N, C-alpha and C positions, 0 to 999 in steps of 0.2 A: 546356868548358859551349855549347852553342849556343843560337840563338835562342828553340828551341823548348822547351828546358827551363828556361831563366831565370827566377826571379821575383823580379819587383822589386816595392818597397813604401815608402812614405813612412815614415819615423820622425819624430814631431814632437813636439819637447819642448815643456814649458810655455808659452816665449816664441813658438814656432813655432804653438801651440794660439790664443794671444791675436791674432798675427797674421791667421790663417785665421777670426776672428771668435768664439770663443767665448764672448768676455764681450759680446755683443750680445744684450741680454736678451729683446729685444722679438723677435728672429729665433727664439730660444730657445723664448719662449713660443708662437710659431707652430707651432714645429715640436713642440710638445709638442700643441699643439690635433690636428695632422696624427696623429700617433703614438695618441692615446687616439681618435680617429676609429677607425683599422686596427685597435686593439684591440677596440673596439666591434665591428666587422667581424668580427672572428676572423681576421685577416688576420697573423697572429703564431705564433709560438711560442717557448716556453722551455723549461727543463729538465724532467725528471719524467715520470711517467706521465700527469699530466692536461694537461702541456703547460703550467702556470703555476707552477712551482718558482722561487723566487726566487734558487734556487742551492745550491750545494753547498758546506759550511762545514768547514773541517779546523780542528779543537781537540785540544788537546792534554790529557795524562789527571793527575791530581792525582799520581799515583805512578807511576815508567816505571823499568824496569832501565837503561834507556840514561841516561848520565850527563850527556849532551849536549843530550838532548830539551830542550824547554821548558819550562818550567812554567805553567798556565792562569791567569796572571793576567787583571787587568782587561783587557778587550778585545782579547785576544789572541788572533788567530784571521787563517786565509785565506781568501779568500772566492772563489770563479768564477761567474759569471753569466754564462751564453750566451743568446743569445735570438736569432730569426729576424724581422726586419720587413718586410711587405711592401710594398703599395702603390708608390710611386715609388723606394723605397729597394731594398726584394729584395736585400738583405745580412743577413750574419750575422756575429754579433761577440761578443764577450765583455770583461765589466768583469771583472779580476784585481785583488783587492787584499789587503793584509797591514794587519794591525794590532794596535796595541800602545799603551797609555797612556803605557809608559815613552819612549816615542818623544819625546814632550814635554821631557824630561829632555833630550834629545839634541838639540833645538833644530828637530826635526821635526814635522810633521803626526803627528797620534795615528794616521791611515789613508793609506797612500800606494798610489794607484790609477793602475792602467794598463787602456788600452783597445784591443784586438786588432778590428780590422774584416776581413772575411775576403769573397772572393766567393764567393755560395752556390752557384753551379756548379760550381767546379773547388776551391773550399776555399782557395784560394789568397790569402796574406795581401794586404790591401789597404795598410794602414797599421797601425801601432803607435804607441800615442801616449800621452804626460800625459794622465792622466783625474781630477785631485783638481778643477780650475775645470770641465771636462764635467760630471762629476757634481754640483758645487756648484750651478752654474747651473741646471743642470734641475732640481736639489731646489728651487731658487729659483722655477722656470718655472711650476711645476705650481700652488700657489697662486696665482699671477697669471694663470694660463689661467682657474681657476675663479673667481677674485673676482668678475666681473660678473655670474656667476650668484646672488650671494648676499649683496647689500648689504643686504636686510632681517636678517638674520642677525647682520651685522657691527654694527648697532645697538646689540645687548646687550653685546658686549664679554665676554659670560661664556661660556668653551666650556670644558665637560668634558674634561680630560685635556691643555688646553693648556699648562696650567703657567703662571708669572708671565713666562716669556718668550715664550711663545705667546701668553697677551695682550696683549702688549707689540706684539705683531708685529701681532695683531688690530687694536689700536689704531694701530699706523701705516699699517696698510692700509685700516684705515676712514678715517683721516684724507686717506691718498692720494685714494681715490676719492670723497670728499667734497670735493676742492680741484676734481677735474677733473670737472666735469662734464659727460659725454659723451651723444651721442646713443647711443637706444636700439639694443643690439646690436653696439654701438663697443666695443672693448677698449681700457681706459686702458694707457698706454703710460707 
C-alpha cells in the first residue's frame, strides 16, 4: 500500500470522546445553534427524496421462515441516519445504532450508537466513534439552545405531551433560568 491509497481515520472510544470534549454542554449548545442556522439556510442534506428523512430503519417480522432471525420485540431495530452538514463543517456522516430493550437485562444500554464521519469530497472515513454520549449531549443541548426564547412559556409548566418526566424537566429548566438572570440575548450556561 502506498501513501496515495492509504486511508487513515480516528477510532474514538467513549473515554476518547470524553477527552475530546463531548461532555462540554456549553460547546454542544453553541454547536446546535450553528447547526440549526445551517438547517434554516438549507445548507444540509439528509436521506430520502426530500433530503429530510430521519433515516432508514430495519425492523423484524413477527413470523419468519428463518429460525435465527430476531423477533420484533420492544425497541428492537437497527437505524442508519446519514446526513451532510455544510458551513464550516462540510462533512458527511452517519449515526448507526442497534436497539433492543433486552439489552438492559445484559447490563447494556437499550441503544448502542456509533457515528462515522466522512470526507464529503472523497468519501474517505475521517473518524469512527462511540456515539452514546454524543447523542445524549446533542439531545440535551437542543432544549438548552431553545430555552432562552421561551421563558414565558416555562412559567406555566404545563406542556401538552411532555408527561410527568417532561414536566419535571421543564420545572428544573425554569428553576435554572430563574436562578440565572442573564442579559437579554445571553444564553444561560
